[in-house]
TORDREN-677320 format. One record per residue (C-alpha): residue number from 1; residue in one letter; x, z, y. Coordinates in Angstrom, 1 decimal, padded with zeros to 4 digits. Example, Ala and Ser with C-alpha at 12.3 -4.5 7.8 and 13.67 -1.06 7.14 Angstrom:
BEGIN
<r><num>1</num><residu>a</residu><x>012.3</x><z>007.8</z><y>-004.5</y></r>
<r><num>2</num><residu>s</residu><x>013.7</x><z>007.1</z><y>-001.1</y></r>
% end
This chain:
BEGIN
<r><num>1</num><residu>m</residu><x>000.1</x><z>000.0</z><y>000.1</y></r>
<r><num>2</num><residu>t</residu><x>002.4</x><z>000.7</z><y>002.3</y></r>
<r><num>3</num><residu>e</residu><x>003.8</x><z>-003.2</z><y>002.0</y></r>
<r><num>4</num><residu>l</residu><x>001.1</x><z>-003.9</z><y>004.3</y></r>
<r><num>5</num><residu>f</residu><x>001.8</x><z>-001.9</z><y>007.2</y></r>
<r><num>6</num><residu>r</residu><x>006.1</x><z>-003.1</z><y>007.6</y></r>
<r><num>7</num><residu>d</residu><x>006.3</x><z>-004.4</z><y>010.6</y></r>
<r><num>8</num><residu>d</residu><x>006.9</x><z>-008.2</z><y>009.7</y></r>
<r><num>9</num><residu>v</residu><x>003.9</x><z>-008.0</z><y>007.9</y></r>
<r><num>10</num><residu>l</residu><x>001.8</x><z>-006.7</z><y>010.7</y></r>
<r><num>11</num><residu>i</residu><x>003.8</x><z>-009.2</z><y>013.4</y></r>
<r><num>12</num><residu>a</residu><x>002.7</x><z>-012.0</z><y>010.8</y></r>
<r><num>13</num><residu>i</residu><x>-000.9</x><z>-010.9</z><y>010.4</y></r>
<r><num>14</num><residu>l</residu><x>-001.0</x><z>-010.3</z><y>014.3</y></r>
<r><num>15</num><residu>s</residu><x>000.6</x><z>-013.8</z><y>014.8</y></r>
<r><num>16</num><residu>m</residu><x>-001.9</x><z>-015.9</z><y>012.4</y></r>
<r><num>17</num><residu>a</residu><x>-004.9</x><z>-014.3</z><y>013.9</y></r>
<r><num>18</num><residu>a</residu><x>-003.5</x><z>-015.3</z><y>017.9</y></r>
<r><num>19</num><residu>v</residu><x>-003.2</x><z>-018.5</z><y>016.6</y></r>
<r><num>20</num><residu>t</residu><x>-006.4</x><z>-018.9</z><y>015.3</y></r>
<r><num>21</num><residu>v</residu><x>-007.8</x><z>-017.5</z><y>018.2</y></r>
<r><num>22</num><residu>a</residu><x>-006.4</x><z>-019.7</z><y>020.6</y></r>
<r><num>23</num><residu>m</residu><x>-006.7</x><z>-023.0</z><y>018.1</y></r>
<r><num>24</num><residu>r</residu><x>-011.1</x><z>-021.9</z><y>018.4</y></r>
<r><num>25</num><residu>i</residu><x>-011.0</x><z>-021.0</z><y>021.9</y></r>
<r><num>26</num><residu>s</residu><x>-008.7</x><z>-024.5</z><y>023.2</y></r>
<r><num>27</num><residu>g</residu><x>-011.1</x><z>-026.2</z><y>021.3</y></r>
<r><num>28</num><residu>f</residu><x>-014.0</x><z>-025.5</z><y>023.3</y></r>
<r><num>29</num><residu>w</residu><x>-012.1</x><z>-025.4</z><y>026.9</y></r>
<r><num>30</num><residu>l</residu><x>-010.7</x><z>-028.9</z><y>025.8</y></r>
<r><num>31</num><residu>m</residu><x>-014.3</x><z>-030.4</z><y>025.2</y></r>
<r><num>32</num><residu>r</residu><x>-015.2</x><z>-029.0</z><y>028.7</y></r>
<r><num>33</num><residu>y</residu><x>-013.1</x><z>-032.2</z><y>029.7</y></r>
<r><num>34</num><residu>v</residu><x>-014.9</x><z>-034.7</z><y>027.4</y></r>
<r><num>35</num><residu>p</residu><x>-017.8</x><z>-036.0</z><y>028.7</y></r>
<r><num>36</num><residu>a</residu><x>-020.8</x><z>-036.2</z><y>025.9</y></r>
<r><num>37</num><residu>t</residu><x>-021.1</x><z>-039.9</z><y>025.5</y></r>
<r><num>38</num><residu>p</residu><x>-023.5</x><z>-040.9</z><y>022.5</y></r>
<r><num>39</num><residu>r</residu><x>-020.7</x><z>-041.7</z><y>020.6</y></r>
<r><num>40</num><residu>v</residu><x>-018.9</x><z>-038.5</z><y>021.3</y></r>
<r><num>41</num><residu>k</residu><x>-021.8</x><z>-037.1</z><y>019.7</y></r>
<r><num>42</num><residu>r</residu><x>-022.1</x><z>-039.2</z><y>016.9</y></r>
<r><num>43</num><residu>m</residu><x>-018.4</x><z>-038.2</z><y>016.2</y></r>
<r><num>44</num><residu>l</residu><x>-019.0</x><z>-034.6</z><y>016.2</y></r>
<r><num>45</num><residu>g</residu><x>-022.4</x><z>-034.9</z><y>014.2</y></r>
<r><num>46</num><residu>a</residu><x>-020.0</x><z>-036.2</z><y>011.6</y></r>
<r><num>47</num><residu>l</residu><x>-017.3</x><z>-034.1</z><y>011.6</y></r>
<r><num>48</num><residu>p</residu><x>-018.6</x><z>-031.3</z><y>009.1</y></r>
<r><num>49</num><residu>g</residu><x>-019.2</x><z>-034.2</z><y>006.8</y></r>
<r><num>50</num><residu>s</residu><x>-015.8</x><z>-035.3</z><y>007.0</y></r>
<r><num>51</num><residu>i</residu><x>-014.3</x><z>-032.1</z><y>006.6</y></r>
<r><num>52</num><residu>i</residu><x>-015.9</x><z>-031.4</z><y>003.7</y></r>
<r><num>53</num><residu>a</residu><x>-015.1</x><z>-034.5</z><y>001.9</y></r>
<r><num>54</num><residu>a</residu><x>-011.0</x><z>-033.7</z><y>002.9</y></r>
<r><num>55</num><residu>a</residu><x>-011.4</x><z>-030.6</z><y>001.3</y></r>
<r><num>56</num><residu>v</residu><x>-013.7</x><z>-031.7</z><y>-001.7</y></r>
<r><num>57</num><residu>l</residu><x>-012.0</x><z>-035.0</z><y>-002.7</y></r>
<r><num>58</num><residu>p</residu><x>-008.6</x><z>-033.7</z><y>-003.7</y></r>
<r><num>59</num><residu>v</residu><x>-010.3</x><z>-030.8</z><y>-005.9</y></r>
<r><num>60</num><residu>v</residu><x>-012.2</x><z>-034.0</z><y>-007.8</y></r>
<r><num>61</num><residu>i</residu><x>-009.1</x><z>-036.4</z><y>-007.9</y></r>
<r><num>62</num><residu>h</residu><x>-006.8</x><z>-033.6</z><y>-009.6</y></r>
<r><num>63</num><residu>g</residu><x>-009.2</x><z>-031.3</z><y>-011.3</y></r>
<r><num>64</num><residu>g</residu><x>-010.6</x><z>-033.9</z><y>-013.8</y></r>
<r><num>65</num><residu>l</residu><x>-014.3</x><z>-034.4</z><y>-015.3</y></r>
<r><num>66</num><residu>v</residu><x>-014.9</x><z>-030.8</z><y>-015.2</y></r>
<r><num>67</num><residu>a</residu><x>-014.2</x><z>-030.7</z><y>-011.3</y></r>
<r><num>68</num><residu>a</residu><x>-015.8</x><z>-034.2</z><y>-011.0</y></r>
<r><num>69</num><residu>l</residu><x>-019.1</x><z>-033.0</z><y>-012.6</y></r>
<r><num>70</num><residu>a</residu><x>-019.4</x><z>-029.7</z><y>-010.8</y></r>
<r><num>71</num><residu>v</residu><x>-019.1</x><z>-031.0</z><y>-007.4</y></r>
<r><num>72</num><residu>a</residu><x>-021.3</x><z>-034.1</z><y>-008.8</y></r>
<r><num>73</num><residu>a</residu><x>-024.1</x><z>-031.0</z><y>-009.2</y></r>
<r><num>74</num><residu>a</residu><x>-023.3</x><z>-029.1</z><y>-006.2</y></r>
<r><num>75</num><residu>m</residu><x>-024.3</x><z>-032.4</z><y>-004.2</y></r>
<r><num>76</num><residu>v</residu><x>-027.2</x><z>-033.1</z><y>-006.3</y></r>
<r><num>77</num><residu>l</residu><x>-028.6</x><z>-030.0</z><y>-005.3</y></r>
<r><num>78</num><residu>m</residu><x>-027.3</x><z>-029.6</z><y>-002.1</y></r>
<r><num>79</num><residu>g</residu><x>-029.3</x><z>-032.8</z><y>-001.5</y></r>
<r><num>80</num><residu>l</residu><x>-032.2</x><z>-031.9</z><y>-003.0</y></r>
<r><num>81</num><residu>t</residu><x>-032.8</x><z>-027.8</z><y>-002.0</y></r>
<r><num>82</num><residu>k</residu><x>-030.5</x><z>-028.2</z><y>001.3</y></r>
<r><num>83</num><residu>s</residu><x>-029.3</x><z>-024.6</z><y>-000.3</y></r>
<r><num>84</num><residu>d</residu><x>-025.6</x><z>-023.9</z><y>000.2</y></r>
<r><num>85</num><residu>f</residu><x>-025.9</x><z>-020.6</z><y>-002.2</y></r>
<r><num>86</num><residu>l</residu><x>-027.9</x><z>-022.9</z><y>-004.9</y></r>
<r><num>87</num><residu>a</residu><x>-025.5</x><z>-026.0</z><y>-004.6</y></r>
<r><num>88</num><residu>v</residu><x>-022.4</x><z>-023.1</z><y>-005.5</y></r>
<r><num>89</num><residu>i</residu><x>-024.3</x><z>-021.4</z><y>-007.9</y></r>
<r><num>90</num><residu>a</residu><x>-025.4</x><z>-024.9</z><y>-009.7</y></r>
<r><num>91</num><residu>g</residu><x>-021.4</x><z>-026.3</z><y>-009.1</y></r>
<r><num>92</num><residu>m</residu><x>-020.0</x><z>-023.1</z><y>-010.6</y></r>
<r><num>93</num><residu>g</residu><x>-022.9</x><z>-023.3</z><y>-013.7</y></r>
<r><num>94</num><residu>v</residu><x>-021.9</x><z>-026.8</z><y>-014.2</y></r>
<r><num>95</num><residu>a</residu><x>-018.5</x><z>-026.2</z><y>-014.9</y></r>
<r><num>96</num><residu>a</residu><x>-018.4</x><z>-022.8</z><y>-016.9</y></r>
<r><num>97</num><residu>l</residu><x>-020.9</x><z>-025.1</z><y>-019.1</y></r>
<r><num>98</num><residu>a</residu><x>-018.8</x><z>-027.9</z><y>-019.2</y></r>
<r><num>99</num><residu>r</residu><x>-015.9</x><z>-025.6</z><y>-020.1</y></r>
<r><num>100</num><residu>y</residu><x>-017.6</x><z>-023.8</z><y>-022.8</y></r>
<r><num>101</num><residu>a</residu><x>-018.3</x><z>-027.0</z><y>-024.0</y></r>
<r><num>102</num><residu>g</residu><x>-014.9</x><z>-028.0</z><y>-024.2</y></r>
<r><num>103</num><residu>v</residu><x>-014.8</x><z>-030.9</z><y>-022.1</y></r>
<r><num>104</num><residu>a</residu><x>-011.4</x><z>-031.6</z><y>-021.0</y></r>
<r><num>105</num><residu>g</residu><x>-009.9</x><z>-031.4</z><y>-017.8</y></r>
% end
């Protein structure tokens, strides 16, 4: 427990927190100077989907068939129910069932 309270660990944690806060604040600050044209609004509207795709695609590519099945199940349920929670549960359930069934990858 004392490892967490070493000076270098606390400095690292506080530095990462400061950088995170600075990045979030700077985004809001910089967007004050960007006119909200229809094109910018479309780009900002598409951004969350792009971030999700960038995070999920490597998992599907490197995770094999089990990961692909789990992501597909989560996507289908999300499309049907619009519930993040149910989509995550479905993805985890499909992955667990696939592993239990002996699906490779």
